[in-house]
C-alpha positions in Angstrom: -76.4 28.0 35.6 -75.2 30.6 33.1 -76.5 34.0 33.8 -76.0 35.9 30.5 -76.0 34.8 26.9 -74.3 37.1 24.3 -74.5 36.5 20.6 -73.4 38.1 17.3 -73.1 37.2 13.7 -69.4 36.5 14.4 -66.7 37.4 16.8 -67.4 41.1 16.8 -69.7 41.0 19.8 -66.7 40.2 21.9 -66.1 43.9 22.0 -69.4 44.2 23.9 -68.6 41.3 26.2 -65.3 43.0 27.0 -67.2 46.0 28.4 -69.9 43.9 30.1 -67.2 42.0 32.0 -65.7 45.3 33.3 -68.9 46.1 35.0 -70.1 42.5 35.9 -66.9 40.5 36.3 -68.4 37.8 38.5 -71.1 36.5 36.1 -71.0 33.5 33.9 -71.4 34.1 30.2 -72.1 32.0 27.1 -71.0 33.8 23.9 -72.3 32.5 20.6 -70.7 33.4 17.3 -72.9 32.6 14.3 -69.9 32.7 12.1 -71.3 30.0 9.7 -73.7 32.7 8.5 -71.5 35.8 9.0 -71.8 38.6 8.0 -75.5 39.5 8.7 -75.3 42.9 7.1 -76.4 41.9 3.6 -78.9 39.3 4.7 -82.7 39.7 4.9 -84.3 40.7 8.1 -86.3 37.5 8.0 -83.1 35.4 7.9 -81.5 37.3 10.7 -84.6 37.0 12.8 -84.8 33.2 12.3 -81.1 32.9 13.3 -81.6 35.1 16.3 -84.5 32.9 17.5 -82.5 29.7 16.9 -79.6 31.1 18.9 -81.8 32.3 21.7 -83.4 28.8 22.0 -79.9 27.4 22.3 -78.9 29.9 25.0 -82.0 29.3 27.0 -81.4 25.5 26.8 -78.1 26.2 28.5 -79.7 28.1 31.3 -79.2 31.8 30.3 -81.5 34.2 32.2 -80.8 37.2 30.0 -79.5 37.7 26.5 -77.5 40.5 24.9 -78.0 40.8 21.2 -74.4 42.1 20.6 -75.1 42.8 16.9 -76.5 46.0 15.5 -78.0 44.2 12.5 -79.7 41.5 14.6 -80.9 44.1 17.1 -82.6 46.1 14.3 -84.1 43.0 12.7 -85.1 40.8 15.6 -85.1 42.2 19.1 -88.7 43.4 19.0 -89.9 39.9 18.1 -87.5 38.3 20.6 -89.0 40.4 23.4 -92.5 39.4 22.4 -91.6 35.7 22.1 -89.5 35.0 25.2 -90.0 35.7 28.9 -86.5 36.9 29.6 -84.8 40.3 29.4 -83.0 41.2 26.1 -80.6 44.1 25.7 -79.6 45.2 22.2 -77.4 47.7 20.5 -78.5 51.3 20.3 -77.5 53.6 17.4 -75.2 56.1 19.2 -76.4 59.1 17.2 -77.5 61.1 20.3 -74.1 61.4 22.0 -72.5 62.0 18.6 -74.9 64.8 17.9 -74.2 66.3 21.3 -70.5 66.1 21.0 -69.7 67.2 17.4 -68.0 70.5 17.0 -68.2 70.6 13.2 -71.9 69.8 13.0 -71.1 66.7 10.9 -71.5 63.2 12.4 -70.2 60.1 10.6 -71.8 56.7 10.9 -70.0 53.5 10.0 -72.4 50.5 10.0 -73.6 47.6 8.0 -76.1 48.0 5.2 -78.7 46.2 7.3 -78.3 48.6 10.2 -78.4 51.7 8.1 -81.7 50.8 6.3 -83.4 49.5 9.5 -86.3 51.6 11.0 -84.6 51.6 14.4 -81.6 53.6 13.0 -83.7 55.7 10.7 -86.0 56.8 13.5 -83.0 57.8 15.6 -81.4 59.6 12.7 -84.6 61.6 12.1 -84.6 63.0 15.6 -81.3 64.7 15.0 -81.5 65.5 11.3 -82.2 69.2 11.9 -79.4 69.7 14.4 -76.5 68.0 12.6 -75.6 66.6 9.2 -75.2 62.8 9.3 -72.9 61.2 6.8 -73.2 57.4 6.4 -70.9 54.7 5.0 -71.0 51.0 5.1 -67.8 49.6 6.5 -67.2 47.5 3.4 -65.0 44.5 4.3 -64.6 45.5 7.9 -66.4 42.4 9.3 -64.3 40.1 7.1 -61.1 41.8 8.3 -61.9 41.1 11.9 -63.1 37.6 11.2 -59.7 37.0 9.5 -57.8 38.7 12.3 -56.4 41.1 9.8 -56.4 44.2 12.1 -53.4 46.3 11.1 -51.9 45.1 7.8 -51.4 47.4 4.8 -54.3 45.6 3.2 -56.5 46.3 6.2 -55.5 50.0 6.2 -56.5 50.2 2.5 -59.9 48.6 3.2 -60.6 50.8 6.2 -59.5 54.0 4.6 -61.8 53.5 1.7 -64.9 53.7 3.9 -63.5 56.1 6.5 -62.1 58.8 4.3 -65.4 59.9 2.8 -66.7 60.7 6.3 -63.6 62.7 7.0 -63.9 64.5 3.7 -67.5 65.4 4.6 -66.2 67.2 7.7 -67.2 64.6 10.3 -65.3 65.0 13.6 -67.3 62.4 15.5 -67.8 58.9 14.1 -70.3 56.4 15.4 -69.2 52.7 15.2 -72.5 51.0 14.2 -71.2 47.4 14.2 -69.7 45.5 17.0 -66.9 44.2 14.9 -65.6 47.7 14.2 -64.0 48.5 17.6 -61.4 45.9 16.9 -60.3 48.1 14.0 -60.2 51.3 16.2 -56.3 51.3 16.6 -56.1 51.3 12.8 -58.7 54.0 12.4 -57.0 56.2 14.9 -53.7 55.7 13.0 -55.4 56.9 9.8 -57.2 59.9 11.3 -56.1 63.0 13.3 -56.2 63.0 17.1 -59.2 65.3 17.1 -61.5 62.8 15.5 -63.7 61.2 18.2 -65.0 57.7 17.8 -68.1 56.5 19.7 -68.3 52.8 20.6 -71.8 52.1 22.1 -70.6 49.0 24.0 -69.9 50.7 27.4 -73.5 52.1 27.4 -74.9 48.7 26.5 -73.0 47.2 29.5 -74.4 49.8 31.8 -77.9 49.1 30.5 -77.5 45.4 31.0 -76.5 45.9 34.7 -79.6 48.1 35.2 -81.9 45.6 33.5 -80.6 42.7 35.6 -81.2 44.7 38.8 -84.7 45.7 37.7 -85.5 42.0 36.8 -84.2 40.7 40.1 -81.5 38.6 38.5 -78.6 38.0 40.8 -75.4 39.9 39.8 -73.0 37.1 40.8 -72.6 33.5 39.8 -70.9 30.7 41.8 -69.1 29.6 38.6 -68.0 32.8 36.8 -66.3 32.7 33.4 -67.0 32.6 29.7 -68.0 29.6 27.5 -67.4 30.2 23.8 -69.7 28.6 21.2 -69.9 29.0 17.4 -71.9 27.6 14.5 -68.7 27.3 12.5 -64.9 27.0 13.1 -63.9 28.6 16.4 -60.2 29.5 15.7 -60.9 33.2 15.2 -63.3 33.4 18.1 -60.7 31.9 20.5 -57.9 34.1 19.2 -59.9 37.3 19.4 -61.2 36.4 22.9 -57.6 36.5 24.1 -57.4 40.1 22.9 -60.2 41.2 25.3 
């Protein structure tokens, strides 16, 4: 029986699965990429919630005892309803504004995320808590998800796309940048090549992995499985998913 289901709009959630497996290497995972409908960022909350419910139903049918919503947009749109509708633990993505606000030296925090995440109440509420302490500069990572889904992680074209969204944050004085989409960590090597060494990027995936481990313990779910490993599923072609999985 699979212990943990993990899903995202596409392959980006593999960046979260990578961190989870570092902490919980002996579990069995089912990862679902909803790449037939990727990206989620520009879609309605109602659509994303419907997809999240359909994916959860599939993961439960395969024996998952807990689900990680490894997508910031889906977390913002759907996780509250999922927790009300299903009797299993759900762990989602948290806007990492708090550690960014604590760590910035310039007083300017940059946030790269999808449009769906930036307009969601979950992010807005978190932002308001720190609005008086730091200036938060936001940008949608235009084209970032598509780059990752196309496995275009370091070409001149990719650099041009990434720089267009990243440079305004740097120009605003941001020295700490929050990655608000699980696809974006796959572009981190490129981002670091573009920026100076003193720019700090925050990937929330390690904190999500630690939270999952705590939730499983509190829920009494065993932390080992007699058949550990990862099963990859997708709603569309799985070539990218398989190739990106080899990178984690």
